[in-house]
C-alpha positions in Angstrom: 0.0 0.0 0.0 1.4 3.3 -1.0 1.6 6.4 1.2 -1.8 7.9 1.8 -1.6 11.7 1.7 -4.9 12.9 2.9 -4.4 16.6 3.4 -1.5 17.6 1.1 1.6 19.4 2.1 1.9 21.0 5.6 0.6 24.5 5.8 2.4 26.9 8.1 -0.8 28.5 9.5 -0.6 30.9 12.5 -3.0 33.0 14.5 -5.4 35.5 13.0 -7.0 38.6 14.5 -5.7 40.7 17.4 -5.2 37.8 19.8 -2.0 35.9 19.4 -2.1 32.1 19.7 -0.1 30.6 22.6 2.4 27.9 22.1 0.9 24.4 21.9 0.7 21.9 24.7 0.4 18.1 24.6 -3.2 18.5 25.6 -3.9 20.8 22.7 -2.4 18.3 20.3 -4.4 15.4 21.8 -7.7 17.3 21.5 -6.9 18.5 18.0 -6.2 14.9 16.9 -9.4 13.5 18.5 -11.4 16.1 16.6 -9.6 15.3 13.4 -10.1 11.5 13.9 -13.8 12.1 14.2 -13.9 14.4 11.1 -12.1 11.7 9.2 -14.4 9.0 10.4 -17.6 10.9 9.5 -16.8 12.9 6.4 -14.0 10.9 4.8 -15.4 7.5 5.8 -12.1 6.4 7.4 -12.9 3.1 9.1 -9.5 2.3 10.5 -9.0 4.5 13.6 -9.1 2.4 16.8 -12.1 4.1 18.3 -12.6 3.5 22.0 -9.0 2.5 22.6 -5.9 4.1 24.1 -3.3 4.9 21.5 0.1 6.6 21.7 1.7 9.6 20.1 5.3 10.8 20.0 5.1 14.6 19.9 7.8 17.2 19.3 6.9 20.8 20.0 8.2 23.7 18.0 6.4 26.7 19.5 3.1 27.1 17.7 3.6 24.0 15.6 3.7 20.3 16.8 4.8 17.2 14.9 3.3 13.9 16.0 3.9 10.3 15.0 1.8 7.3 16.0 2.1 3.6 15.1 -1.1 2.4 16.8 -3.6 5.0 15.9 -5.0 3.0 13.0 -5.6 -0.7 12.2 -5.2 -1.1 8.4 -6.2 -4.5 7.0 -3.3 -6.6 5.6 -0.8 -4.1 6.9 1.0 -5.2 10.1 2.8 -2.0 10.7 1.1 1.3 9.9 2.2 4.8 10.9 0.5 8.2 10.9 2.3 11.5 10.8 0.5 14.8 11.8 1.2 18.5 11.9 -0.8 20.5 14.3 -0.7 24.3 14.3 -1.9 26.9 16.9 -4.4 29.4 15.7 -6.2 32.2 17.6 -9.4 30.1 18.0 -7.6 26.8 18.8 -5.2 24.1 17.3 -5.8 22.8 13.8 -4.5 19.6 12.1 -3.0 20.8 8.8 -1.5 17.6 7.6 -2.0 13.9 8.0 0.0 11.3 6.2 -0.2 7.5 6.4 2.6 5.0 5.8 3.0 1.3 5.4 6.1 1.0 7.5 7.4 -2.2 5.9 7.1 -0.9 2.4 8.0 2.7 2.8 10.8 2.8 5.4 13.7 4.7 3.8 11.6 6.6 1.3 12.1 10.4 1.4 8.6 11.4 2.6 8.5 8.7 5.3 11.9 9.7 6.6 11.2 13.4 6.5 8.0 13.1 8.5 9.6 10.8 11.0 12.7 13.0 11.4 10.4 16.0 12.1 9.4 14.2 15.3 12.5 12.3 16.3 15.1 14.8 15.1 14.7 16.7 18.4 13.3 16.2 21.9 10.0 14.3 21.7 7.5 13.2 24.4 5.2 10.2 24.5 1.5 11.1 24.9 -1.4 8.8 25.6 -4.6 9.5 23.7 -8.0 8.1 24.6 -9.9 7.9 21.3 -13.7 8.5 21.4 -15.9 5.5 21.2 -18.2 7.2 18.7 -18.1 10.1 16.3 -21.4 11.8 15.8 -20.8 15.3 14.4 -21.0 18.1 17.0 -20.9 21.6 15.6 -19.4 24.5 17.6 -21.5 27.7 18.0 -21.1 30.5 15.5 -18.1 32.8 16.1 -16.8 35.8 14.1 -14.2 33.4 12.5 -16.8 30.9 11.5 -19.1 33.7 10.1 -16.2 35.0 8.0 -15.4 31.5 6.8 -19.0 30.9 5.9 -19.1 34.2 3.9 -15.9 33.2 2.0 -17.3 29.7 1.5 -20.4 31.0 -0.2 -18.3 33.4 -2.3 -16.1 30.5 -3.4 -19.1 28.4 -4.4 -20.5 31.3 -6.4 -17.1 31.7 -8.2 -16.9 28.0 -8.9 -20.3 28.1 -10.6 -19.4 31.2 -12.5 -16.0 30.0 -13.8 -16.3 26.3 -14.4 -19.7 25.1 -13.4 -22.8 24.7 -15.6 -24.4 28.1 -15.9 -27.9 28.1 -14.2 -31.0 29.2 -16.0 -32.0 32.6 -14.6 -28.6 32.9 -12.7 -29.9 31.4 -9.4 -28.6 28.2 -7.8 -29.9 26.4 -4.7 -26.9 25.1 -2.8 -27.2 23.0 0.4 -24.1 23.6 2.5 -23.2 21.3 5.4 -22.4 22.8 8.7 -18.7 22.8 9.7 -16.2 23.6 12.5 -13.4 26.1 12.0 -10.8 23.3 12.4 -12.3 21.2 9.6 -9.9 20.7 6.6 -12.9 20.7 4.3 -16.6 21.7 4.0 -19.1 20.1 1.6 -22.0 21.3 -0.5 -24.7 19.9 -2.8 -25.7 21.8 -5.9 -29.3 20.9 -6.2 -29.9 21.6 -9.9 -27.1 19.3 -11.1 -26.8 16.9 -8.1 -23.0 17.7 -7.9 -21.3 17.2 -4.5 -18.7 19.8 -4.0 -15.7 19.7 -1.7 -14.3 23.0 -0.3 -10.8 23.2 1.1 -10.8 25.3 4.2 -7.0 25.3 4.6 -5.3 28.4 3.3 -1.7 29.1 2.1 -2.0 32.5 3.8 -0.6 32.1 7.3 -2.6 35.0 8.6 -6.1 34.1 7.4 -8.9 31.6 8.2 -10.8 32.9 5.2 -8.9 32.3 2.0 -6.1 34.9 2.2 -6.0 38.1 0.2 -8.2 36.7 -2.5 -10.8 35.5 0.0 -11.3 32.2 -1.9 -11.3 28.5 -1.0 -10.5 25.8 -3.6 -13.7 24.1 -4.8 -13.6 20.7 -6.5 -16.4 18.2 -7.5 -16.4 14.9 -5.7 -16.2 12.0 -8.2 -19.5 10.1 -8.6 -19.6 6.9 -6.5 -20.0 5.7 -3.0 -18.1 8.5 -1.4 -20.2 11.2 -3.1 -23.4 9.3 -2.1 -22.3 9.3 1.5 -21.4 12.9 1.4 -24.7 13.8 -0.1 -26.5 12.1 2.8 -24.4 13.9 5.3 -24.9 17.3 3.6 -28.7 16.9 3.5 -28.7 15.8 7.2 -26.4 18.6 8.5 -26.8 21.3 5.9 -29.0 24.3 5.1 -30.0 25.5 1.7 -28.8 28.9 0.4 -29.5 30.6 -2.9 -26.6 32.0 -4.8 -26.8 34.4 -7.7 -24.4 34.1 -10.7 -24.2 37.1 -13.0 
């Protein structure tokens, strides 16, 4: 099994707004990873996390960034030795997982990406952290905040731009879009375009280190989910946890 790169390259995200983010603690990292595990279980359909069990992380702190490595977080079939690498970054409203990479240890030991991610943890002083994974992962959405309101505004603008630039132009210029609720530490949000049935994925991670909301261009990347079981599952979740908005495309 080749490396599974689920969230792309690490993004050096830092705090936004007037309040500066404090340096991370082991507890911050543990809480961020528990939330990320549940996001992955629900929205990405990841069946492999050892829910309800105690797992272990080796964590190296570097100020507002933490690097973590675990070899018992996930049970992958026909893979005796599996490792997960994480990057967690402090932001003003809390820690965010900005990268997760998975490796078949027996096949990938010695390859550049595997060794780079492992070295980020073990190249300095690291500490062993116990993590109690939740037994179940029903979505729980945080209350609205100024950051979440700003992200929602950018999300709607990004969906509008996607329809305008590469989507099918709607008759009359109006599109009904059902947008799933999200938390500000989610790597992605999801939407259903009702006139075409397309499921759309919206990346909430930005290359701008000072912005929750798409950087200077105030845009998130929007891509259609390929048709198939994953898109059908996302559609069910969007309809269950979403609300419908009307966007206007000129």
